C-alpha positions as CSV (number, residue, x, y, z in Angstrom):
1,X,59.1,53.4,138.8
2,X,60.6,52.8,142.2
3,X,63.6,54.9,143.5
4,X,65.6,51.7,143.7
5,X,65.1,50.9,140.1
6,X,66.5,54.4,139.0
7,X,69.6,54.6,141.0
8,X,72.8,53.9,139.3
9,X,76.2,52.9,140.6
10,X,78.8,55.4,140.4
11,X,80.9,55.4,137.6
12,X,84.7,55.9,137.5
13,X,86.2,57.7,134.8
14,X,90.1,58.4,134.1
15,X,91.9,60.3,131.7
16,X,94.6,58.2,130.1
17,X,97.7,60.0,128.6
18,X,98.6,57.5,126.1
19,X,101.9,59.4,124.9
20,X,103.1,59.9,128.4
21,X,102.3,56.4,129.3
22,X,104.4,54.9,126.6
23,X,107.3,57.2,127.4
24,X,107.6,56.4,130.8
25,X,107.0,52.6,130.1
26,X,110.3,52.7,127.5
27,X,112.3,54.5,130.6
28,X,111.3,52.1,133.1
29,X,114.3,51.2,135.5
30,X,116.0,54.3,134.7
31,X,117.0,57.2,137.1
32,X,114.8,60.2,136.2
33,X,113.4,63.4,137.3
34,X,109.7,64.1,137.1
35,X,108.4,67.5,137.4
36,X,104.8,67.6,139.0
37,X,102.4,70.4,139.6
38,X,103.5,70.5,143.3
39,X,107.5,70.2,142.6
40,X,110.2,67.6,141.3
41,X,110.9,64.2,142.3
42,X,114.3,62.3,141.4
43,X,114.6,58.4,141.5
44,X,114.2,55.3,139.8
45,X,111.0,54.5,137.8
46,X,110.1,51.1,139.0
47,X,106.7,50.8,137.7
48,X,104.0,52.4,135.2
49,X,100.4,52.1,135.1
50,X,97.9,54.0,132.8
51,X,97.2,56.4,135.6
52,X,100.4,56.4,137.8
53,X,104.2,55.7,137.9
54,X,106.1,54.2,140.8
55,X,109.3,56.2,141.5
56,X,111.7,54.7,144.0
57,X,113.6,57.2,146.0
58,X,115.8,56.6,149.3
59,X,114.4,53.3,149.9
60,X,110.5,54.2,149.5
61,X,108.2,54.2,146.7
62,X,106.3,57.4,145.7
63,X,103.2,57.0,143.6
64,X,102.6,59.8,141.0
65,X,99.5,60.5,139.1
66,X,100.4,60.9,135.6
67,X,97.8,63.7,135.4
68,X,100.0,65.6,137.7
69,X,103.1,65.3,135.5
70,X,104.4,68.1,133.7
71,X,107.5,67.0,132.4
72,X,110.2,64.0,132.8
73,X,113.8,63.6,132.0
74,X,116.4,61.1,132.4
75,X,118.8,62.0,135.2
76,X,122.2,61.7,133.5
77,X,124.2,62.8,136.7
């Protein structure tokens, strides 16, 4: 068999956290605090995808991988 025939294209795998994803979708549009493995961010959740959440803060967007989220709470201040 030729080497060209045995090569396979790379495969992408992603872990989806269905409960975290659905919880984030339920609070989309709300102000929240998101604790990640690198620290916390505060802002408005403006988008939720299976692998990341978009947090609007100070006029800029932050894209946070869901796998890096430790906890989320609504900002009630």
